[in-house]
C-alpha positions in Angstrom: 0.3 49.0 -85.8 3.2 49.5 -83.7 2.2 48.4 -80.0 4.6 49.6 -77.1 4.7 47.1 -73.9 5.7 49.0 -71.2 6.7 47.4 -68.1 5.2 48.8 -65.0 7.7 51.1 -62.7 9.6 49.1 -60.0 8.3 49.4 -56.4 10.8 51.8 -54.6 12.1 49.8 -51.6 10.9 51.1 -48.0 13.5 53.0 -46.2 15.9 51.4 -44.0 14.3 52.2 -41.1 11.2 50.6 -41.8 12.7 47.7 -43.1 14.4 47.5 -39.4 11.3 47.8 -37.7 9.3 45.5 -39.8 12.4 42.6 -39.1 12.1 43.3 -35.5 8.4 43.1 -35.5 8.5 39.5 -37.1 11.7 37.9 -35.3 9.7 37.8 -31.9 6.9 35.8 -33.8 9.6 33.6 -35.8 11.0 32.8 -32.4 8.4 31.9 -30.4 6.3 29.6 -33.2 7.7 26.4 -32.1 6.6 27.4 -28.6 3.3 27.9 -26.6 2.7 31.4 -25.4 3.1 31.4 -21.8 0.0 32.2 -19.6 0.1 32.7 -16.1 -2.1 30.9 -13.8 -3.9 34.2 -13.0 -4.9 34.4 -16.6 -6.2 30.8 -16.8 -8.0 31.4 -13.8 -9.7 34.7 -15.0 -11.0 32.5 -18.1 -12.9 30.8 -15.5 -14.3 33.3 -13.5 -15.6 34.6 -16.9 -18.4 32.2 -16.8 -20.1 33.3 -13.6 -22.5 36.6 -13.2 -20.9 39.4 -12.2 -22.1 39.5 -8.6 -20.7 36.2 -8.0 -17.2 37.2 -9.8 -16.8 40.3 -7.9 -17.2 38.7 -4.8 -14.8 35.7 -5.3 -12.2 37.9 -6.7 -12.1 39.6 -3.2 -11.2 36.6 -1.6 -7.4 36.6 -0.1 -6.9 33.0 -0.9 -8.5 33.1 -4.2 -5.0 31.3 -5.7 -6.2 28.2 -3.7 -9.7 27.9 -5.3 -10.7 24.3 -5.6 -13.8 24.7 -7.4 -17.2 26.6 -8.1 -20.4 24.3 -7.6 -23.8 25.9 -9.4 -26.8 23.8 -8.9 -30.1 25.0 -10.2 -32.2 26.6 -7.4 -29.5 26.4 -4.9 -26.8 29.1 -3.9 -23.5 28.8 -5.4 -20.5 27.8 -3.6 -17.0 28.5 -3.9 -15.0 25.5 -2.4 -11.4 26.5 -0.7 -8.8 23.7 0.9 -9.8 25.9 4.5 -13.8 25.4 3.9 -17.0 26.5 1.4 -17.9 30.3 0.7 -21.3 30.9 -0.4 -21.2 33.5 -3.1 -24.7 34.7 -3.3 -27.8 34.8 -1.4 -29.8 34.4 -4.2 -30.2 30.9 -5.8 -28.7 30.0 -9.6 -31.2 30.6 -12.2 -31.5 28.6 -15.4 -30.2 31.7 -16.9 -26.8 31.9 -15.1 -26.6 27.9 -15.9 -27.1 28.6 -19.6 -24.8 31.4 -19.7 -22.2 29.5 -17.9 -22.5 26.1 -20.7 -22.6 28.6 -23.5 -18.9 29.9 -22.5 -17.3 26.6 -22.6 -16.7 23.7 -25.3 -19.2 21.0 -26.1 -20.1 18.3 -23.5 -18.5 14.9 -24.4 -20.6 11.7 -23.4 -19.1 11.8 -20.1 -20.7 15.4 -19.4 -17.4 17.0 -19.5 -16.1 20.3 -21.4 -13.5 22.5 -20.8 -11.9 25.7 -21.6 -9.7 26.0 -24.6 -5.8 26.0 -23.7 -6.5 25.6 -20.0 -6.7 22.9 -17.6 -10.4 23.5 -16.0 -12.8 20.9 -16.4 -16.5 21.9 -16.4 -18.9 19.0 -15.5 -22.6 18.9 -16.2 -25.3 17.5 -14.1 -28.4 16.8 -16.4 -32.0 15.9 -15.9 -34.1 12.8 -17.5 -34.8 14.8 -20.5 -30.9 16.0 -21.0 -31.2 19.7 -19.7 -28.0 21.0 -17.8 -29.3 21.2 -13.7 -25.9 21.9 -12.7 -22.2 22.8 -13.2 -19.1 22.0 -11.1 -16.3 24.3 -12.4 -13.2 22.7 -11.2 -9.9 24.8 -11.2 -6.8 23.1 -13.2 -3.3 23.6 -12.3 -0.1 22.7 -13.7 2.5 22.3 -10.8 5.9 22.0 -12.0 7.8 19.5 -9.4 4.7 18.0 -8.0 6.1 14.5 -9.4 9.7 15.0 -8.0 9.3 12.4 -5.4 8.5 9.8 -8.0 11.2 10.7 -10.6 13.6 8.0 -9.9 10.9 5.4 -10.3 10.4 6.3 -14.1 13.7 7.6 -15.2 14.9 3.9 -15.7 11.9 2.8 -17.8 9.5 1.2 -14.9 6.0 1.3 -15.4 4.3 3.6 -12.5 0.4 3.2 -11.4 -0.9 5.9 -9.2 -3.5 5.1 -6.9 -5.9 7.6 -4.6 -9.0 8.9 -4.1 -10.7 11.7 -6.5 -9.2 14.9 -5.8 -6.0 14.1 -4.3 -4.0 15.3 -7.2 -3.3 12.3 -9.1 -3.5 14.3 -12.4 -1.5 16.8 -11.5 1.2 14.5 -10.5 0.8 12.5 -13.9 1.1 15.6 -15.7 4.4 16.6 -14.4 5.8 13.1 -15.2 4.8 13.4 -18.5 6.6 16.8 -18.6 9.9 15.4 -17.1 10.1 12.5 -19.4 9.4 14.3 -22.4 12.2 17.3 -21.5 14.4 16.2 -18.9 15.0 12.6 -20.1 14.1 13.3 -23.8 11.5 10.4 -24.5 8.9 10.3 -26.8 5.5 10.3 -24.7 2.2 10.3 -26.0 -0.5 11.1 -23.7 -3.7 9.3 -24.1 -6.1 11.8 -22.8 -9.7 10.8 -22.2 -11.3 13.6 -20.7 -8.7 16.3 -22.0 -7.8 17.0 -18.1 -4.1 16.2 -18.9 -3.3 18.1 -21.6 -6.3 20.4 -21.3 -9.6 21.5 -24.1 -9.0 22.2 -27.5 -6.6 21.1 -30.3 -3.6 22.8 -28.9 -2.6 21.2 -25.8 -1.3 23.3 -22.4 2.1 23.9 -22.0 2.1 22.0 -18.7 2.7 18.9 -20.6 6.0 19.9 -22.3 7.1 18.1 -25.3 4.8 15.4 -24.7 2.0 14.8 -27.6 -1.4 14.3 -26.7 -4.3 11.7 -28.5 -7.7 12.8 -27.7 -10.5 10.5 -27.6 -13.8 10.9 -29.1 -15.5 8.8 -26.9 -14.8 7.4 -23.3 -15.8 4.1 -24.4 -13.0 4.0 -26.9 -9.9 4.6 -24.8 -8.7 1.1 -25.3 -8.8 1.3 -28.8 -7.2 4.8 -29.1 -4.1 3.0 -26.5 -3.7 0.6 -29.1 -3.7 3.0 -31.9 -1.1 5.2 -30.0 1.1 2.2 -30.0 0.7 1.2 -33.6 0.7 4.9 -35.3 3.0 6.8 -33.3 5.6 4.7 -31.8 6.1 6.1 -28.5 8.8 5.4 -25.7 6.2 6.1 -22.8 2.3 6.3 -22.8 0.6 8.3 -20.0 -3.0 7.1 -19.3 -5.7 8.8 -17.0 -8.0 6.8 -15.1 -7.6 3.5 -16.0 -11.2 2.3 -14.9 -12.8 -0.5 -17.1 -11.5 -4.1 -17.8 -11.2 -3.3 -21.6 -8.9 -0.4 -20.5 -6.7 -2.9 -18.4 -6.2 -5.4 -20.7 -5.1 -3.0 -23.2 -2.7 -1.4 -20.7 -1.5 -5.3 -20.0 -1.1 -5.5 -23.9 1.2 -2.4 -24.1 3.3 -3.4 -21.0 3.9 -6.7 -22.7 5.2 -4.8 -25.9 7.9 -3.2 -23.9 6.5 0.3 -23.6 6.8 2.0 -20.4 3.4 3.2 -19.0 2.2 5.9 -16.7 -1.3 5.4 -15.3 -3.9 6.5 -12.7 -6.7 4.5 -11.1 -9.2 5.4 -8.4 -8.5 3.5 -4.9 -6.9 4.2 -2.0 -4.7 1.3 -1.6 -3.7 -1.6 -3.6 -5.8 -4.0 -1.4 -9.1 -1.9 -3.3 -7.9 -3.2 -6.9 -7.0 -6.9 -5.7 -10.7 -6.5 -4.8 -12.0 -5.0 -8.0 -12.5 -7.6 -10.6 -12.4 -4.9 -13.4 -8.7 -3.8 -12.7 -7.3 -6.8 -11.0 -5.5 -7.6 -14.2 -3.2 -4.5 -13.5 -1.4 -6.2 -10.3 -1.2 -9.8 -12.1 -4.8 -11.2 -11.2 -5.7 -13.2 -8.3 -6.5 -17.2 -8.5 -7.1 -19.7 -5.8 -4.6 -22.3 -5.5 -5.1 -25.9 -4.0 -1.4 -27.1 -2.3 -0.6 -30.5 -1.3 -0.3 -31.7 2.1 3.5 -31.4 2.2 3.7 -27.5 0.6 0.8 -26.5 2.8 2.6 -28.1 5.9 5.9 -26.4 4.9 4.4 -23.1 4.3 2.3 -23.3 7.6 -1.1 -22.2 5.8 -4.0 -24.1 4.7 -4.7 -26.3 1.3 -6.3 -23.6 -0.5 -4.8 -20.2 -1.1 -4.8 -17.1 -3.1 -1.9 -16.5 -5.3 -1.1 -13.9 -8.4 -2.3 -15.1 -11.3 0.4 -13.8 -13.5 3.1 -10.8 -13.8 1.8 -7.3 -13.0 1.2 -4.9 -15.7 3.3 -2.2 -13.6 6.5 -2.2 -12.1 5.9 0.0 -9.2 3.1 1.9 -7.8 2.4 4.9 -5.5 -0.5 5.4 -3.3 -1.1 9.1 -3.2 -2.2 9.9 1.0 -2.2 13.5 0.4 -0.6 16.1 -1.7 2.7 15.9 0.8 2.4 12.3 1.1 2.9 9.1 -1.0 3.1 5.8 0.1 5.6 3.8 -2.7 5.8 0.4 -3.7 8.8 -0.3 -5.4 8.2 -4.2 -6.4 4.4 -4.4 -7.2 4.6 -8.0 -7.4 6.0 -8.4 -4.1 3.6 -6.0 -2.4 0.6 -8.3 -4.1 2.5 -11.7 -3.0 2.6 -10.3 0.3 -1.0 -9.1 0.9 -2.5 -12.6 -0.6 -0.1 -14.2 1.7 -1.3 -12.3 4.8 1.9 -10.7 5.4 3.1 -6.7 5.6 3.4 -5.0 2.5 6.7 -3.1 1.2 6.1 0.0 0.9 7.7 3.4 1.8 6.2 7.1 3.0 7.6 9.5 1.5 6.9 13.3 2.7 7.7 16.8 1.7 8.3 19.4 4.4 7.4 23.1 4.0 10.3 23.6 1.9 9.3 21.0 -0.9 12.2 18.8 -0.3 12.7 15.1 0.6 11.9 14.1 4.5 12.9 11.1 6.4 10.4 8.2 6.2 9.4 6.3 9.1 11.0 3.4 10.7 11.2 0.3 8.4 11.9 -3.5 9.3 13.7 -5.5 6.3 12.0 -8.9 5.2 14.9 -10.6 2.8 18.6 -11.1 3.4 19.7 -7.9 1.1 18.2 -5.3 3.6 19.0 -6.7 6.8 21.6 -3.8 7.8 18.4 -1.6 7.8 17.5 -3.4 10.8 20.2 -1.4 12.6 19.3 2.1 11.1 16.8 4.3 12.8 15.8 6.3 9.8 16.1 5.9 6.0 16.1 9.1 4.0 14.6 8.3 0.7 16.3 11.4 -1.3 19.8 9.8 -0.6 19.1 6.2 0.4 16.4 4.5 -2.1 16.6 0.9 -1.9 17.2 -0.9 -5.3 14.3 -3.0 -6.6 15.9 -6.3 -5.4 15.9 -5.2 -1.5 12.8 -5.5 0.5 12.1 -3.1 3.2 8.7 -3.8 5.2 6.8 -1.6 7.4 4.7 -3.5 9.6 1.4 -2.0 8.0 -0.5 -1.8 5.0 -2.0 2.1 5.2 -0.3 5.4 6.6 -3.0 5.4 9.3 -2.0 1.8 10.6 1.5 3.2 10.4 0.8 5.7 12.7 -0.8 3.6 15.0 2.1 1.4 15.0 4.5 4.3 16.0 2.2 5.4 18.8 1.7 1.8 20.3 5.8 1.3 20.0 6.2 4.8 21.9 3.6 3.8 24.3 5.8 0.5 25.2 9.0 2.2 25.2 8.7 1.5 29.1 8.0 -1.8 29.0 8.7 -4.9 27.1 9.7 -4.5 23.2 8.9 -7.5 21.1 10.5 -7.3 17.2 8.3 -10.0 15.1 9.6 -11.7 11.7 7.6 -13.7 9.4 4.4 -13.4 11.3 1.6 -10.9 10.6 1.2 -8.0 13.3 -2.7 -8.6 13.8 -2.1 -12.0 15.3 0.6 -10.7 17.4 -1.6 -8.0 18.9 -4.4 -10.5 19.4 -2.4 -12.7 21.4 -1.0 -9.8 23.4 -4.7 -8.7 24.2 -5.3 -12.5 25.0 -2.7 -12.4 27.5 -3.8 -8.7 28.9 -0.6 -7.2 28.1 -1.4 -4.5 26.0 0.3 -1.8 28.3 3.4 -3.9 29.0 4.1 -5.3 25.3 4.8 -3.8 22.6 6.0 -4.1 18.9 9.1 -2.3 17.7 9.9 -1.8 14.3 13.7 -1.1 15.2 15.6 -4.4 16.5 18.4 -2.2 18.5 15.5 -1.5 20.9 13.9 -5.2 20.9 13.8 -7.1 24.2 12.7 -10.1 22.3 12.5 -11.8 18.8 9.5 -13.7 17.6 9.7 -15.7 14.1 8.2 -18.2 12.2 10.6 -21.0 11.5 10.2 -21.7 7.9 11.3 -17.8 7.2 14.0 -17.5 10.0 15.5 -20.9 8.8 16.2 -19.4 5.2 17.7 -16.2 6.7 21.0 -16.8 8.2 22.3 -13.6 8.1 19.4 -12.1 10.3 19.6 -15.0 12.4 23.5 -13.5 12.9 22.1 -10.5 13.5 19.8 -11.5 16.3 22.3 -13.5 18.0 24.7 -10.4 17.9 22.0 -8.3 19.7 22.0 -10.9 22.8 18.1 -10.9 22.9 15.7 -14.0 23.7 14.8 -15.7 20.3 11.7 -17.7 19.8 10.6 -19.7 17.0 7.3 -20.8 16.2 6.4 -23.7 14.0 3.5 -22.2 12.8 1.5 -18.8 12.7 -1.4 -20.1 14.7 -2.7 -17.8 17.4 -2.2 -20.7 20.2 1.4 -21.0 19.1 2.0 -17.0 18.9 0.1 -17.0 22.4 2.5 -19.7 24.2 5.7 -17.9 22.5 4.9 -14.6 23.9 4.2 -16.2 27.3 7.5 -18.1 26.9 9.4 -14.9 26.1 7.8 -12.6 28.7 7.6 -15.2 31.6 9.3 -13.4 34.5 9.9 -10.1 32.8 5.9 -9.2 32.6 4.4 -9.6 35.6 0.7 -8.3 34.4 -0.5 -11.5 33.1 -4.3 -12.5 32.3 -5.5 -15.4 33.6 -6.4 -18.0 31.1 -10.2 -19.1 31.2 -10.9 -22.0 33.1 -11.2 -25.5 32.0 -14.4 -25.8 30.8 -14.0 -22.7 28.0 -10.4 -24.0 26.9 -10.7 -25.5 23.3 -9.2 -29.2 22.6 -6.7 -27.5 20.7 -5.1 -26.3 23.3 -5.1 -29.6 25.3 -3.7 -31.5 22.2 -0.9 -29.1 21.7 0.2 -29.2 25.3 0.0 -33.2 25.2 1.9 -33.2 22.0 4.4 -31.1 23.5 5.0 -33.7 26.4 5.1 -36.6 24.1 7.3 -35.4 21.7 9.8 -34.2 24.3 9.5 -37.6 26.1 9.9 -39.9 22.9 12.5 -37.7 21.1 14.8 -36.3 24.1 13.9 -37.9 27.4 14.0 -41.5 26.5 16.6 -41.8 23.7 18.8 -39.3 24.9 18.8 -39.6 28.8 18.2 -35.8 29.0 15.7 -33.3 31.0 13.3 -31.7 29.3 11.3 -28.5 30.5 8.1 -27.7 29.1 6.1 -24.5 28.7 4.4 -22.7 31.2 0.6 -24.0 31.6 -2.2 -23.5 33.5 -2.8 -25.8 36.2 -5.5 -27.8 34.7 -3.7 -28.7 31.6 -0.4 -29.1 33.9 -2.6 -32.1 35.7 -3.3 -33.7 32.0 0.5 -33.4 31.1 1.5 -35.2 34.3 -0.8 -37.8 33.9 0.6 -38.4 30.6 4.3 -38.5 31.7 3.1 -41.3 34.6 2.1 -43.2 31.6 5.7 -43.3 30.6 6.7 -44.0 34.1 9.1 -41.2 34.3 9.4 -38.8 37.2 8.7 -35.2 36.7 9.4 -31.9 39.2 7.7 -28.2 38.9 9.6 -25.5 38.0 8.7 -21.8 38.9 6.1 -20.5 41.1 2.5 -20.7 40.7 0.0 -19.6 39.1 2.6 -19.7 36.0 4.8 -22.6 36.5 5.9 -25.6 34.3 7.0 -29.1 34.3 10.4 -30.7 34.0 10.7 -34.3 32.8 13.3 -36.3 34.5 15.0 -39.2 32.6 14.4 -41.4 35.7 11.7 -44.1 36.4 9.1 -43.6 38.4 8.8 -44.9 41.9 5.6 -46.3 42.2 6.1 -47.0 46.1 6.0 -43.2 46.7 3.3 -42.1 49.1 2.1 -39.4 46.4 3.7 -36.7 43.8 5.4 -33.6 44.6 2.7 -31.7 42.9 -1.0 -31.8 44.0 -2.7 -32.9 40.9 -6.3 -31.4 40.0 -8.7 -33.5 39.4 -10.0 -33.7 35.8 -12.3 -36.9 35.7 -11.6 -39.2 33.1 -11.0 -36.5 30.3 -7.5 -37.9 29.5 -9.1 -41.4 29.1 -11.5 -39.8 26.8 -8.8 -38.4 24.6 -6.5 -41.6 24.4 -7.7 -45.1 24.5 -5.7 -47.8 25.8 -6.7 -50.0 23.0 -4.9 -47.4 20.2 -1.2 -47.5 22.0 1.3 -49.9 20.5 4.5 -50.7 22.2 7.7 -48.8 21.0 11.4 -50.1 20.8 12.1 -49.1 24.2 9.0 -51.0 25.8 6.7 -47.8 26.6 3.5 -47.4 25.5 3.1 -45.0 22.4 0.3 -42.5 22.2 -0.9 -41.7 18.7 0.2 -38.7 16.9 -1.9 -35.9 17.8 -2.9 -33.3 15.0 -1.0 -29.9 15.0 
């Protein structure tokens, strides 16, 4: 039998016009496939408003500041609230029912163990409040925004590979800044960025991340307790150059971040806190700044530093190179050397930071007056302002503001402006708190102020151990021709004595010291030690006269009694009630009828402090008193 195999007729090609139109439809899809479709903020906000009942949605859409919406709060049995930067608005006079809560919860994804959920491919966050049975009784619908350019002030901190820690209270914008940093590093600097997104706040909810992170990749965390494991997994599996972490809050996460930093990977992370001091006092997060340990110093080292024998020091290297305290959406407090800041805080000194501000045009603005703390930045003492944009200092340059927070910085600016008509004091190496306490004790708050600009200073007060190591700042101060006083220690008594000496004759509003009965033995010992050293080290061996510091009359009388024990003459210098003694290299004439100065009767107090049995004869034949404590 003959079988015929017939092939089906060929399908005729479509007309040319049809092929061209089909190709035109495919080309846009092919071009857009690597990129995510762009959605405006209005579209994303509309997807959040779908969760609300119609009446609440219409009232909210009628608000003129809808684009500034922060969050919507819906609690069972209460009236719903819409929160704006200007204040809260009630969306309905009727309380929220269980149907309203269940309707909103059904429109979002599954709630994780941290009671957070989101809307796919948006940055909105839906947080649930549950009762004891696990039922949802409240929702916080927080609006998420991707703000390009919000991290421009921190661009120079991360472009060279330095690790950055962002600190700030909730709601100040840490996540917005860290999202923009991830985009900058991935798109502008072409780095391999991996985001460990524990709560899906950085990259948004869903399998496809939000376009706001640019080309950065995102690792989702199945359970918040597994964040530290996902951090190690990101390093071992995906070969990143940068790892971005949101909300480091536990000790395991801090240890994982420290391990990653030791492997040479750049870290960008956030942590809850107002200042770096909060991290130092947090036992779970202190590892991020190097840790804190108690160290016992030897007698010689403690004396050289002028501190007590037991001090707090940084335990090891810091996990992060620099840090930024987010004060508000337009103000940042930048610590370029986090280790130097921690060391300064533990030593009781002023930390090193810069205050960056954004003006109305979102451009860099000048920062506050600064004061240098090292020889590398002495020239900054002569400058009135430092511009953040053009004159950023290197990491080895240390510029110090005499404040540890923006609030205290504003107080210093106010106090400096109030003291412009009086006496300006420039302090170096001594904590500002001690100086202000000494000024208050002298009753000169309205006449003496602390300045951050050495060009405006009338006097210079420094710690001896700090000033002797910095020859450059010595030359700067000498070139200004201002009075200089150096203290051996940073004790309140030494600082008070120095301020009295610097302001003697220039500030008239002195506060009288307390009577002798209320004076501490430390004040008396200090005055007697000053007189003894002057006699034994200058007057007797060099035969030169020495003028002592001004003292109250009750202490002057004790110094006179001590001088006469050495058989030396003395004379009064200055006017009452603030005068001092000048010790003369002349033997005391015992035949004189009386001294030039009427000695106040102090009883036998000097005899009680020094016993004649403890005296030993010196080489000059003069009775030598025992060494008094500092």
